[in-house]
Each structure stands twice: as structure tokens, then as C-alpha cells.
C-alpha positions in Angstrom: -9.5 -77.5 -128.6 -12.8 -78.4 -130.3 -13.9 -80.1 -127.0 -13.2 -76.9 -125.1 -15.2 -74.9 -127.5 -18.1 -77.3 -127.3 -18.0 -77.2 -123.5 -18.0 -73.4 -123.6 -21.0 -73.4 -126.0 -22.9 -75.8 -123.9 -22.1 -73.8 -120.8 -23.2 -70.6 -122.5 -26.5 -72.2 -123.6 -27.0 -73.6 -120.1 -26.4 -70.1 -118.6 -28.8 -68.6 -121.1 -31.4 -71.1 -120.2 -30.8 -70.6 -116.5 -31.1 -66.8 -116.7 -34.2 -67.1 -118.8 -35.8 -69.1 -115.9 -35.0 -66.3 -113.4 -36.9 -63.0 -113.0 -37.0 -60.3 -110.4 -40.3 -58.7 -109.2 -40.0 -55.1 -108.0 -41.9 -53.9 -105.0 -43.8 -51.5 -107.2 -45.0 -54.3 -109.6 -47.2 -57.3 -110.0 -45.9 -60.2 -112.1 -48.2 -62.5 -114.1 -46.7 -65.8 -115.3 -48.2 -67.3 -118.5 -47.9 -70.8 -119.7 -48.7 -71.1 -123.4 -50.8 -68.0 -123.2 -52.7 -69.1 -120.1 -52.3 -67.3 -116.7 -50.6 -69.7 -114.3 -49.5 -67.5 -111.4 -49.8 -63.9 -110.1 -46.9 -62.8 -108.0 -47.3 -59.7 -105.8 -44.3 -60.2 -103.4 -41.0 -58.7 -104.5 -37.9 -60.8 -104.9 -36.2 -63.4 -107.1 -38.5 -66.0 -108.7 -38.2 -68.9 -111.1 -40.2 -70.0 -114.2 -39.8 -72.3 -117.2 -37.8 -70.9 -120.1 -39.6 -69.4 -123.1 -41.7 -70.3 -124.9 -43.1 -72.5 -122.1 -43.6 -69.6 -119.7 -43.5 -65.8 -120.1 -43.9 -63.0 -117.5 -45.9 -59.7 -117.8 -45.3 -56.9 -115.2 -48.1 -54.5 -114.1 -47.7 -51.3 -112.1 -48.8 -51.7 -108.5 -48.6 -47.9 -107.6 -51.4 -45.4 -107.4 -52.0 -44.0 -110.8 -53.7 -40.8 -111.9 -56.3 -40.4 -114.6 -56.5 -36.7 -115.6 -58.7 -35.7 -118.5 -56.8 -33.3 -120.9 -60.0 -31.2 -121.5 -63.0 -30.4 -119.5 -66.2 -32.2 -120.4 -69.6 -30.5 -121.0 -72.6 -31.5 -118.9 -76.2 -30.3 -118.5 -77.6 -29.4 -115.1 -81.1 -29.9 -113.7 -82.1 -26.4 -115.0 -80.8 -27.2 -118.5 -77.7 -25.1 -118.3 -74.3 -26.2 -119.8 -71.3 -26.4 -117.5 -67.7 -27.5 -118.0 -66.3 -30.0 -115.5 -62.6 -31.0 -115.2 -62.0 -34.0 -113.0 -59.2 -36.4 -112.0 -59.2 -39.9 -110.6 -56.7 -41.7 -108.3 -56.7 -45.5 -108.9 -54.6 -48.7 -108.7 -54.7 -52.3 -109.7 -56.0 -54.7 -107.0 -56.8 -57.8 -109.1 -54.0 -58.3 -111.7 -55.6 -61.3 -113.3 -59.0 -59.7 -113.8 -57.2 -56.5 -115.0 -55.3 -58.5 -117.6 -58.3 -60.3 -118.8 -60.2 -57.0 -119.1 -57.5 -55.0 -120.9 -54.7 -57.4 -121.8 -52.4 -55.4 -119.6 -52.7 -52.2 -121.7 -52.8 -49.2 -119.3 -54.2 -46.9 -122.0 -57.2 -49.1 -122.6 -57.8 -49.2 -118.8 -57.7 -45.4 -118.6 -60.1 -45.1 -121.6 -62.5 -47.4 -119.8 -62.2 -45.5 -116.5 -62.8 -42.2 -118.3 -66.1 -43.6 -119.7 -67.1 -44.8 -116.3 -66.3 -41.4 -114.6 -68.0 -39.5 -117.4 -71.2 -41.5 -117.0 -71.2 -41.1 -113.2 -70.6 -37.3 -113.6 -73.6 -37.1 -116.0 -75.9 -39.0 -113.7 -75.1 -36.8 -110.7 -74.9 -33.4 -112.4 -78.2 -33.8 -114.2 -79.9 -34.2 -110.8 -78.5 -30.9 -109.4 -78.5 -27.2 -110.2 -75.5 -25.1 -111.1 -75.2 -23.6 -107.7 -75.3 -27.0 -106.0 -72.6 -28.4 -108.3 -70.3 -25.4 -108.0 -70.5 -24.8 -104.2 -73.6 -26.1 -102.4 -73.2 -29.9 -102.8 -69.8 -30.2 -104.4 -68.6 -32.6 -101.8 -71.7 -34.8 -102.0 -71.3 -34.9 -105.8 -67.7 -36.1 -105.6 -68.6 -38.7 -103.0 -71.5 -40.0 -105.1 -69.3 -40.2 -108.2 -66.6 -42.1 -106.3 -69.1 -44.7 -105.0 -70.5 -45.3 -108.5 -67.1 -45.5 -110.1 -65.8 -47.8 -107.4 -68.6 -50.3 -107.9 -67.9 -50.5 -111.6 -64.1 -50.4 -111.3 -64.2 -53.6 -109.1 -65.5 -55.5 -112.1 -62.2 -54.8 -114.1 -59.8 -55.4 -111.2 -59.3 -51.7 -110.2 -59.8 -49.8 -107.0 -60.7 -46.1 -107.0 -58.9 -44.2 -104.4 -60.4 -40.7 -104.9 -62.4 -38.6 -107.4 -62.0 -34.8 -107.5 -63.5 -32.0 -109.4 -60.7 -29.6 -110.3 -62.8 -27.0 -112.1 -66.5 -26.4 -112.6 -67.2 -23.5 -114.9 -69.9 -22.0 -117.2 -69.5 -22.4 -121.0 -68.5 -19.2 -122.8 -72.0 -18.7 -124.4 -73.7 -18.1 -121.0 -70.9 -16.3 -119.2 -72.3 -12.9 -120.2 -75.9 -13.7 -119.1 -74.6 -15.0 -115.8 -72.5 -11.9 -115.2 -75.4 -9.7 -116.1 -77.6 -11.6 -113.6 -74.9 -11.2 -110.9 -74.5 -7.5 -111.7 -78.3 -7.0 -111.5 -78.5 -8.8 -108.2 -75.6 -6.7 -106.7 -77.3 -3.5 -108.0 -80.6 -4.5 -106.4 -78.9 -5.2 -103.1 -77.0 -1.9 -103.3 -80.2 0.1 -104.1 -81.9 -1.6 -101.1 -79.1 -0.7 -98.8 -79.0 2.9 -100.2 -82.7 3.4 -99.7 -82.5 1.9 -96.2 -79.6 4.3 -95.4 -81.5 7.3 -96.8 -84.6 6.4 -94.7 -82.5 6.0 -91.6 -80.7 9.3 -92.4 -84.1 11.2 -92.7 -85.3 9.6 -89.4 -82.1 10.7 -87.6 -82.3 14.2 -89.1 -86.0 14.6 -88.1 -85.2 13.4 -84.6 -82.3 15.8 -84.3 -84.6 18.7 -85.5 -87.2 17.7 -83.0 -84.7 17.7 -80.2 -83.3 21.1 -81.3 -86.8 22.6 -81.3 -87.6 21.2 -77.9 -84.2 22.4 -76.5 -84.8 25.9 -77.9 -88.3 26.1 -76.5 -87.2 24.9 -73.1 -84.3 27.4 -73.1 -86.6 30.3 -74.1 -89.1 29.2 -71.4 -86.4 29.1 -68.8 -85.0 32.5 -70.0 -88.4 34.1 -69.8 -89.0 32.7 -66.3 -85.6 34.0 -65.1 -86.2 37.4 -66.8 -89.7 37.6 -65.2 -88.3 36.7 -61.8 -85.5 39.3 -62.3 -87.9 42.0 -63.3 -90.2 41.2 -60.4 -87.3 41.3 -58.0 -86.0 44.6 -59.5 -89.5 46.2 -59.2 -89.7 45.0 -55.6 -86.2 46.6 -54.9 -87.2 49.8 -56.7 -90.5 50.0 -54.8 -88.7 49.4 -51.4 -86.0 52.0 -52.2 -88.3 54.7 -53.5 -91.0 54.0 -50.9 -88.6 55.3 -48.3 -88.6 58.8 -49.9 -91.6 59.4 -52.3 -90.6 62.9 -53.2 -87.1 61.8 -54.3 -88.8 59.1 -56.4 -91.0 61.7 -58.1 -87.9 63.8 -58.8 -86.0 60.9 -60.2 -88.8 60.0 -62.5 -89.1 63.6 -63.7 -85.4 63.6 -64.5 -85.9 60.4 -66.6 -88.8 62.1 -68.4 -86.6 65.2 -69.1 -83.8 62.9 -70.4 -86.1 61.0 -72.7 -87.8 64.2 -74.0 -84.6 66.2 -74.8 -82.3 63.5 -76.3 -81.4 65.9 -79.2 -80.9 69.6 -79.4 -83.3 69.7 -82.4 -86.2 68.4 -80.3 -89.0 70.8 -79.8 -91.9 70.6 -77.3 -94.9 72.9 -77.1 -96.1 72.8 -73.5 -97.7 75.3 -71.1 -95.0 76.7 -68.8 -97.2 76.2 -65.9 -97.6 72.5 -66.6 -96.6 70.0 -63.9 -94.0 68.7 -66.3 -91.7 71.7 -65.4 -92.4 71.6 -61.7 -88.9 70.5 -60.7 -87.2 72.8 -63.2 -89.1 75.8 -61.7 -88.1 74.7 -58.2 -84.5 74.4 -59.3 -84.5 77.9 -60.8 -86.1 79.4 -57.8 -83.6 77.8 -55.5 -80.8 79.3 -57.6 -82.3 82.8 -57.5 -82.6 82.7 -53.8 -79.0 81.8 -53.5 
């Protein structure tokens, strides 16, 4: 019985030692094998691997995936025109040299992120101090991000890290200068509005003056044409009258006398003091004589 127990204990110890020599590397990880604190091997291929049991060899796993460095708060920078702006950025990175990464940070991801944050902040400061606010916000934002990525990439290689991308999430003014910026924007918009309003007023006056000129010209031309037509009508009427009355001059004289009588005696209250033998009553006398004879 004691022998069976001894065999069981030996088998258990053997299995423990055997399992301590096996380890599995996930496809999302690197494995660094240490022998007495010294890096002996870096394994990047997934699968089952062997090592010596502790304390002869130990294994440290590092994340192979793309990681994100996102600053919790926006950092303040000074532009070329000495204005303060707040910049919020994030970085995509991953480990490419596990051994160098371990030597630099001891495998501590937080230490690596702190170091990357310092590198990114220094690159942001170098690029933003060369440019104006307008260039950083809109004009050259793409160039700023590309320049920062190149600078950060060069320094990240020295710690076993590759930078995938650097992006500026938000670029904004600090609260102290928001009011002055908005006032400047308002003044600019007001100036543009006044210019447009004055231009529109000038165009309106120009159009109104042109319309008045065309109206005056049209009325003058219409009056001229009317007078010409009236003159031609009067001339033609005079010609017709002359032809008609020329055929019987005596009748024409009689007709003109009747018109004179009609114009002279429009009202019963009209009074005329005229010699009865005047030529004015010539046809009245003739008419009366003719009645007496009848």
C-alpha cells in the first residue's frame, strides 16, 4: 500500500513537472522565455511549446494586437501667433520587437503608454508651434497629423513599438479666448453683411434710375408719336373740310355763322350789344325774310 502511494506521489510530481514544461502561445500574443532572468527566446508563432521547469525558465506573454493610446484630457499647446489651443489626440500602436520592448519597459504596458504619451506630446508641440490656429484646425490638419506620425514612428522604433496612426480628435480654443474669437467672427460677419447690403443698395439705385430713365424716354416717345398722329389727323380733317366746303362756299359761310350763333348764345342769360345791321345777323335776317314771304 505504501508503495502504491509512493508511486502515485512520484507520478503526480512527474505530471506537475511535465505540465510546468508546457505552455501554449495564443495567436494574439508574443511569448518571451527567460532563463535565470535572461531572455533566451522570443516566440511569435502560436501553438504548444516546451521549456524547462521553474525556476530554470519562465515565460512572459505580451499582447500582439493593435492597441490604442487615448489621452483622458486634452493638452494645451501654443500656436505660432501665441494663442492657446486644446488638442485631444489618440494613437494606434503595436509591439514589433518584443525583446526590445521588454528591455525598455519590463513588459509593463502602462509604462509603455506613458512613454508614448510623452513622445506624442513632444511631437505635437513641435508641429503646432510652427503653425497658426487656422492651419492647425482646418488648413493643414492632415499635414500636422502626418508629420506627428513620422516623428513618433522614428522614436517608437527605439522602444520596439510601431505606430500605426496618429489622429487629432478635437482641436479647440481655451475658454479664456472663446469670447474674443466669437467677437472677431461676429465682427467679420457683420462687415461682410454691410458690404453686401451696400452693394445691393447701390445696385437697387442703379436699377431704379435706369427704370426711371426708360419710363421718361417711353413717355416722351409716346407723346411725340401722339402729337404727330394728332397733327396728321388735324391736317387731314382740315383738308377734308376744305374740299367739302370748297364745293359750296355759301353753305360754308352759313355753317360757320350757325357755329358762331351757337357759341354766342349758349345760355339764355347771355346778352350781346350789336348793331342790327351788322353782318353777324345776315343769315338771321335772310331767314326771317324768307318766312315773311311764305
